[in-house]
N, C-alpha and C positions, 0 to 999 in steps of 0.2 A: 792673671794679676800676676806681674814681676815684685819680687821678693815678700814674696806672701812672710812668710816667717816672723819676715821683720814685721812688717805689720801686726800680729798677733800683737809687738810688745805695744803697741797704743794700746790705751786702755776705753779708746772709744770702737775697739774692734773684741770688745768682754761679750758681746751677743754672739755672736761670730765663731771666737774663741767657744762658748759656751753649748753652741753647735755642733762642733765638730767633735769635741770632746764627748757630750750624748750621744752622738753614732756610732764614733768607737766603741763606748763598752757596749751600745746594743750590735754588734759588728760580730763582739768578742764577742757574749752571747750567744749568736747565731752561729758562731766558725765556732768555742770550741768548749761549748753546753747544751746543744742542741737547742736554742731560744731563750733558755731557763736560766734566771740570775739565782747568782750565789748569793751565799751572804753578804761576800766581796766586794762584788758589783754590785748590790740592792745596799750597799752599806754609801760605794762610790758614787752609785746615781745621783740617791738623797744627796752628801753631798757639793757635788756640782750645782745645785740651785742657791748653796748661799755661801756658797766658796769665795773669796776674795780674787782677784785679778791675778795678784804672785801666783798661788794657787795651783790656777785653773792652767795656767804656764809651764806649770811645773807637772801636772796632773796629764796635759799634753803631751808632754814630750815626754815621758816616763811611758803611756801611750803607743806614738811614734814609734819610739822602741820596738815595741811589741807589734801592735799592729794593723796583717798587707792591708789592709781597707783604706787607715788611714792614710800610709803609705804613697797609694792609688790617689786618692783626694787629693791628697798634698800636690802630686806631681801634676792634676789633670786642673792644677786651678793655678799652677803655678808656667810660666812660659818658662819656651822651650831651652830658650838662651839659659836657664841659669839650670838644666839637668842634671849639668857637670855639679856645680854649687851644692844642688840638695843630697846628691849622691855622697861627695865627700864627709855633709855634715851628717848624713845616716851609719857613714861607719865609725865618723867621730864619737856622736851619739854612744851607738855601739858597743864600740869599743875603751872609750876612755871616758867621757861624764857619767853613762850611770852606774858604769862600775866601781869611778872612783866613792859616788856618792851613795851607792848599797854599801860601801867598805865604809867607808871614812864618818864615823854618826857626829865627825867637828864642823860639814858640809850641810847649812843651812839650806831648808828651801830658796831666801834669797839668794846665793851663794849657785846653787847649781842652776835656780834660773838666769841668773850674771855670768856665768858659767858659759849656760844655751849663748846665748846673745852673743857670746864673742866668740866660739867657733861660728858659730853660722857667719855672721861679718866674719870670719879671718876664713871660710870654706871655698 
């Protein structure tokens, strides 16, 4: 699926985005908590069902920063010629985007998602 991350910005992809996020939460539960859901994971899991597309994108990018299973899924779905682009984006996500979002309270969810899209395009 070429430019899979770019496609996720389309609201038509919300069911697929929800699936990716839900599977990532389950993966984190399995890998880090022996399959148990912490209070935070349970809250996040319940929020996903009613989250807006923008919120799902923000959750997706935050999970993509920490979940190796989600990273592998994205790589499997993407065409091989875009692997370098994904790697560049993942570095920017980890070293710039998530850090700025975490320390700067003035960055809204909308701004964070917009920055993720911008960095993806430029990667």
